[in-house]
N, C-alpha and C positions, 0 to 999 in steps of 0.2 A: 488383819495383817499378821504375817508370821513373825514370831519373836526369834531373833537371831540367837543361836547357841554357839559357843566356841567349838569349831570343828576339830576333828582328829584325822589322822591319815586314813583310818579305817572308815570313819563316817563319810569322808569324801569319796573313798573307793565305792562304798555301797550306794551312795547317792548317784555316782556316775553309772552304776549298774542299773539303777532305776531309770535314769535318763535314756540309756540305750534300750531298755525294755519299751519305754514310751515310743521311741523313734521307730523301732523295728516291729512292734506289735500293734501300734495304733496309727502310725503315720501322722500323728498330731504334733503341732508345735506346743511349747509350754503354755501359751495363752489359751489355745483351743482346749488343751487338756484341763486347765483350770476351769474353763467355762463349762465343760461337760461334768466336772465334779462339783461345781458350785462353790469353788474356792477362789480366794483372791489370787491373782497371777503370781504374786510374790511368794506364796506358799509353795507352789510347784518349784519355783526357782531355788528357794532356800533349801528345800528337801533334797533336790538333785545336786546341790553343791555341798551337801553334808553339813549345813549350817542351822538346821532345825530338826529337833527330835519329834518325829510324827507320833501320834497316838496309834494304838492298835487298829482303831477304826479307820484312821487315815490310811494306813498301809493296806487294809482290806479293800477300801474303796479304790485306791490307786492300782493295786495289783489285779483287782477284778476288772477294772477298765482295760487292763493290758491282756485280759483273757486268761489269767493264771488261776489254777485251782487251789483247793485248800492245802494240798500237800506242798505245793510251791510256797504258799503263804507261810505255813508253819516252819519250813526250812529257812526262809528269809527272815522271819521274826526271830528265830533262834540265833542267826548270825548277827542280827541288828541289835540284839539285847544289850550288848556291851560296847556298841560302836562309839560311844562318847566317853568311855573311861580313859583315864590318864595312862593306864598300862594295858596294852593289848597284846595278847599272846596268840600266835597262830602256828599251825603246823608248817614245817619248812616247805612243803609242796605248794602252799598257797602263795604264789609269787606276784599276783596282780597288785596287791596293796604296795609291795615294794616298788614295782615298776612305776606305779602312778605317783608315789610319794617322791621318788628321786627325779622323775621327769618334770615335775612342777616346781622343784626347788630352785631358789635363787642362788644358793651356794651349797656346796657339799664339802665337808671335811671328813676324812676317814683315817683310821689307823688299822693296820693289819700286821700282826707279828708272826704269822705262820705261813701264809700264802700270798701270792700276788693278788691285789684287789680285783674283784670280779669284773669291774668295768674296764680293766686292762688285760684280762686273760685272753690268750689265743684259744681257738676252739680245741686244739690238741692239748694244751695245758689244762683247760677246763675238764676235758674228758679224763685226764690223769688224776685230777683232784677228786672227781666223783668216784673213780675206780679205787683210788687209794683209801678214801674214806670207807668205802664198802657198805654204805648205808642205803643205797638205792639199787634196784635191779638193773641189770645191763640194758634191758629194754627201755628203761626210763631215761637213760643217759643222753641219747641224741636230742630228745625234746628239751631237757634241762639245759644242755649246751646251747641249743638254738635260741632259747629264751634269753639266756645270758648274753649271747652275741647280739640279739636284737636290742637289748637294753643299752648297749654301748653306743647306739645311734645318738644319744643325747650329747655325747662329747664331740660330735661332728656338726652339731647345729650351729647356725650363724649366731644365735643368741643362747649359747650353752650356759649352764650355770658356772659360777666361779668355783673352781675345784682345787683342793689341796689334799694330797694323799700322803700320809706318813707310813713308810714301809720299813719294817725292821730288816736289817741285813740277813737275819736268820731265814727270812722268807726267800731271799734271793739264793741262799745256799742250800735250801731244801730241794732235792732233786725230785721232780714230778715228771714221769715219763723218761724217755731216753735223751741222749745228748742233743739230738736234732730238735726235739720239743723244747728243751731249755734254751737252745740257741735262738729259736724263733721267738720265744717269750722275752728273752733279754733284748732282742732287736725291737720288739713292740714297745717295751718299756722305755727304750732310748728315744723313740719318737714322741713319747708323752712326758719326757723328763721335766718339762717346765711346770708340770702339775705335781711333781713328786719330790719329797724330802726323805732322805735316807737316815734311819737311826743306826748308828754304827753297831757292829756285832758285839763289841765289848761293853755296850751300854745296857744296863738292866732296866726293863720297863715292866712293872708289875701291874698290868691292866689288860682287860679283855679287848679284843678287836671290836671296834664300834664305828658308827657313822653318825654324823650330825647334819641334818637337813635344815636349812634356814629358808624362810619364805618371805615374800613381799608383804602379805597381809595375814597369813595364818601363823599359829604358834609353831615354834621350832619343834622338831622331832628327833629324839635320839633313837638309834636303831642298833640292835645287837642280833647277829645271826649266829645260831649254834646248830649243831647236828640234830638237836631235839626240838627246837622251837625258834621262831622269829619273834622278837619282842620290840614293840613300838612304845616309846615313852614320851609323854608330854608333861609330866610332873615338873613344875618350875624348879624345884630343888635339884632334881636329877639333871635338868638341862644346865643348871649352873655348874654342877660337878663335872659334867661332860665338857663344858667350855674350859674349866680349869685343867682338865686332862690335856686338852689340845694346847693350852698355854704352856704346859710343862713339856709336851712333845716338841713345841717350837724351840724351846731352849736346849733340848737334847739333840735335835736333828742337825745334820750337816746343812749348810746353806745351799742355795740353788746351784751355784757353780760346782761346789764339791760333790753334790748329789749326782749331777750330770756326769762328772768324771768317774765316779764309782760305777754308774750304770754303763758307761762306755767300756770300762775295764771288764765288767762281766760279759758284755757283748763282744769282747775280743777285738775292740777297735781302739785306735790311738786315743789317749786321754786328752791330747791337745785340741784346742779350738772348740771345746764344747761349752765355753762360756759365751759363744756368739749367739746373738738373737736368732740367727737363721736356723738353729737347731730346734727352736720351739715350735714344732709343727703340731697342728691339731689333729 
């Protein structure tokens, strides 16, 4: 029987990669794969869910069964080496772990002080963000924008995660693209106002933008996205500090009705009637 190990966002991502390899390269289900390898069925299941740290021999056997060569094995082993660490650092272009972590979360809390949160960005606004940052080539921008747009599907799910986004008013005032781009972005935010709390412009917040993903059965993950790296944190002390940050933001932010009225003002619409439940569109 496989011994359960506390999973991380990255171990679950890599475990899911193994599952997809099994399905596409062998056509075997988990039980049949275990039978071929001479393993207990629970071992395949726990590895693919990122809940078991396989040995090097385990990985060799699994990947060989999938028809992979030594170069593939060495690359996967390199990526897997730190999969269960409490702090995982990835290059910004590696977006699969982000997408999987947020798509499986039960709840999402996020703070952004510079830009509109990625899950609310219009494609035109997202393009402007990447161009303004100037850290990716023009050829890469369409793919990055498309990926960001696809991630937003989680907010349209019937069983979407519980979401609360704290947005500093500085982010609303920062012009990204032309007036038309900003008008479209303000309109998008207004439709998502029930998930947004505004931090007033005159309120100082000395904190980096960050996200907290909470799960039904896995440990919580704090996520920080920078121009140089994506950082995933499961250290219990860091999670406590992240929750304290969001407690502080809750005290500093406008309430739901006030936030909707501010967003309505930026969108150039009448401030009245935005306390009605009918404005809370998914």
